[in-house]
Every structure is written in C-alpha cells, then in structure tokens.
C-alpha positions, 0 to 999 in steps of 0.5 A: 451862484450858490453851487460853489465850485461846481462849474469846474467839477461838472466840466470834467467828463469823468466818464468811467465807462470809457477807457479813453477818458480815464485821464479825465477821471484822474483829473477829477480826482485831483480837483477833488483832492485840491478842494479838500486840501483847501479845507485843511484836510490831509489827503492820501491819494491811493493808487490801485491795481491796473484794470484789464480791458476786454481786449487784454490791454491794461490801464491805470485805475484812478486813485482813491482819496482817503482824507482826514479833516480834524482829528480830536480823540474826544470827538466822534468820527464820521466818514463820508463816501462819494464818487467822482465818476459819471455815466456817459452823456452827449447832447445828441442823446436828447439833452436840452443843455450841454451835459458838461456845462453847468446850466441853471434853468427854472430853479434847477442846475443841469449837468452830468454829475450835478446830482450823481454824485458830484453835487452831493459831495460838494454839498458836504464839502461846503457844509464843512467849510461853513462849520469851520468858521466856528468849529467842526463839531466832529472829526470828518473823514472822506473817501472818494472813488472814481469807478462807482459807475462800473462797479467800484473796481478795486475799492472792496480790496482797499476797504479790507486793507485799510479796515484796521487803519483808516477805518479803525477810529471811524464811528459812522459811515455816510453814503451821499449817493442817494435820492429822496422818494419825493420832495420830502427829505428822506434817509435810506436805511436799507437796500435790496440785493440782486442775483442775475440769471442767464438760462440758455436753450440750444436746439441746433448748431445753426439757425433754421428756416421755419418753412423747412423745420417748423413743426418737426422739432422742439424749438429753443425759443418755445422751451425758453418761453415756457421756462420764463412763464413759470417764474412768476404768476400774474400777481408778481408772486415768485413761483420758485420754491423756498424763495420767500422762506428767508424773508422776515415777517412784517411787524406792526412797528415796521408797517407804521414806517410806510404810512408816513412816507410821501409817495403819490401813486397817481403822480408816478403813474402819470409821469411814466405812462403807467395804467395801474400798479399791482398794489392798491395802496401806497403802503403795499406798493412801497413794501413790495418795491423794497422789503420783499423780493421781486423777479424781472425778466430783462430780455432774450439774447439770440432772438430776432428783434430787428424791425420787419419780419424774419422767419428764422428758428433761432438755434440758441437763445438765452433768457435774462432775468434778475431777482432782487434780494431782501435781508436774510436772503443769501445769493448762493442759496437763491442761485441754487434754488433757481437753478434746481427749479429751472432744471426740474421744469425743463425735465418736465418738458421732455425736450431733447434740447440742452439747457444751461443756467448761469448767474452773475455774482450776486450782491447782498441786501443791506439793512441798518437799525434806524435807532442808531445814533447817526440816524437819530442825528440825521432825523433831528437835522432834517427836522431843524432844516426842513421843519418836517419828519424824515421819510425812512426809506428802504430802497428797491435798488442795490448799492453794493458799497453799503453792504461791503462797508457794513460787512468789513468795517462793522460800523454804522452805515447810513445813506443820507443823500440830497438828490431829488426824485426826478434828478435823472441821475443816469438819464438825459438832463440830469440836474439837482434843484437849487433848493435841494442843494442849498438846503441839503448843504444846511442839512449836512451841517446840521447833521454834523452838529447833531452828531456831536450831541447824540 
C-alpha cells in the first residue's frame, strides 16, 4: 500500500478533545518523532506547560516536535507545520468503517486523521524520504503539534519563544493542513478571521408561564429576536455601521484570480441539498465566501428547543452569532462596532429588560502575496505534477496559526495541502483519496525541488 506507515498512525486515537486520551496524543507525537529520526532528522521534543481542565485538574500538554533535516547555510530553509491530533470519532456516529482502522475502499483511504492532518504530514515525510535518495535540495524543518483541534494550546507562546532560534534561519513556512476547493489542486494564500458574539437579554429571575404573563411584559425572547433581525438584510449585507470600511476594494487583477478557479455551483447545491445561493455567478460566490465579511447566527441559549410543546416564557436568553473578518478588519474594532450597535438598537426598543453583549477573543484574518518565491515554486510544482495551473484560493474559514506565524516570525506563509473537497475532515468517513496522497507526495517533492531554483 502506498500510504506508507499510515496504518499505525491512524490506529492511534489521538483525540485532543478528551483528557482521558491525552496519553494517546503523546504516543502519536512519539511515533512521529521516530519517523523523523529515521529520516536522519534531529528532533527536539519540547514540553509545554500544564493544561488546566474545567474541573480544576491539571494534565500535561503533549510535546511539540521541532525537527531539522539537513542544514546547509547555502540553501534556503522551509519549515513544514502539521498536527498529530484528531477530532473524536466512533463507528456509532455513522461511520461505514472503523474510524481507527485504515480501510481502503473505492480508491479512498478511510480513517480519522487520514486527511486532517496525519495523511498530509506523512506525504511530506514520504517526499523527503524519496528526495534523500539523491540529495535534499533545500533545508527542511518540521513543527508538529498535538493540540490543534482544541486551539493549539501553548503553541503561540512557543513560537514567540523560539522566533530568534528555531525560526531564525527559516525562509518559508508551509502549513499542510488545508484542502482544495475541487478536484483541481489549489494553493491557499488567505483566510478570514472571526469574532464570536453573545447577546444576553433578561426579563425575569425565573421562567414564566405564558398563560399568566403573556401579553403583560416585555419578553426577553422577543427583544432578542428583534436585535438578531437587525444584523443583516435579506441579501446577507451586514447592517452594522462601519463594518465594511476596512475592506480593501476589489482590483481587476484580483478579480481575474477567481475566474480560473474550479467550483461547480450546481454540484455543491446538490451535495448539500441547497435550493439556491444568493450569488448568481461562481466569481461572486467565491468572493463573498472568502474576501468579504459575513455574519452568521448560530443559536439561542436558554430557549425551549426540545420536541413537543412548552408554553414557557424564558427568563433569560442568549443569542450567538459570529462575523468572519477579512484583511484590515481588526477584531477589537469590530467588537466595539457590534457592541455599540446592539446597545443603540436595544435603546430604541424602550424595553425595561437588561442587555449584555460579550465576545470571544477574535482571530485575525491572514493574507499573503502570491508572488512570493515559495508561491511561484508551488505553482510550478503543481504544473509539473498535475499538468494544470493551480487554483489560488482564499479560504472562508479561519486558521489562526497562519496569522500567528506571520505576525511573530515575519516569514512567508503558505497553505499547501493535498486534502480533497469531500474528505469530511471533521465528519463521518473521513478519507483521503489514493490519487491525492500519491500525487500529493509528488507535489511536495517537486515543490522542494522548485524552491531550490527560485
């Protein structure tokens, strides 16, 4: 099987969300360390601080791998980032195969972590191994962590601490944890950030019966629904004043990047059971999902949501929504804009109820220059391996580590993943196709070769 070493990797249930499985995450890091040492790499296993659990107990964080493979001062240095932890998975969740037994079926390799991110890391290591039979054309460093799925706890501090040492001679950082938009290979050069908001309305100290209190008070749920309804209009345009002021204007050069991207609207609608998109053209849709901000309402805490009927008036409800940020939008500015707007709208209601607006720490967006040397090398490599031009992608989601790498190290950052658009990374039946893995390994090898020439 070409998926070299992967059965052992997938077999380890390195679920970072479950403290009871922390020893398995550590075992996974040790297995990755062993593989890198077999490539002749020098590996430092960096211990991080303890993690405090919600119950007050403390447990050890898994170590972070900092590795060097080859060191020639005449050659450029690229650092690959990946993670060894996975999301939870049980066969009773709806998997058609055992999630921790790598299973090949219909040209796909199924298993938790097969795509996100163990498979992509393995492809990099296999590419290095293949090139070593001749000569590794550039210096390679590797950073692997075991807490990505729960926010990369401890990693940001480590990156700052090692910026003047481990990262000092790094020219390029490549994040392997990404996927293509379609079956056409892509390179991701930007992601959106995020701010998450909680708006709480309280009308009483306890839940009330609608027969006794309905019609005689300002209900918390009514106030909340009113506020949520003022956030966006029917076209999806965010109504909060000033929210679009920082968005960079679209240039003709940038617009052309979207024209060549492969993205089948009808296929996507059919796959997810959608009736229609707000945007009529592929280009408009791609821009709306990645280069413009968006607002999504996620839920209401405290409201009755169980099956059946219940005539309760909730005493306190909390609406939850998020705004995806694009370059130049600062989380602190957006948080103030949202808070001021909601308080103003609530004042207009003349409601005696209380309001509280809170937000999670925001993640900044990230955008890179596609004309940097490693992007040119990656595009040449994709052309060599796949015989077609790469899709240049701005992702709609958030990858905080890319932003952190750029802010701290000031190096060139690129997301060069080999995951497919239907790999179900966090879902049931996660997989990577045999084609993506084999050709993706060739891609990483070709990228290192091209990087030596740019």
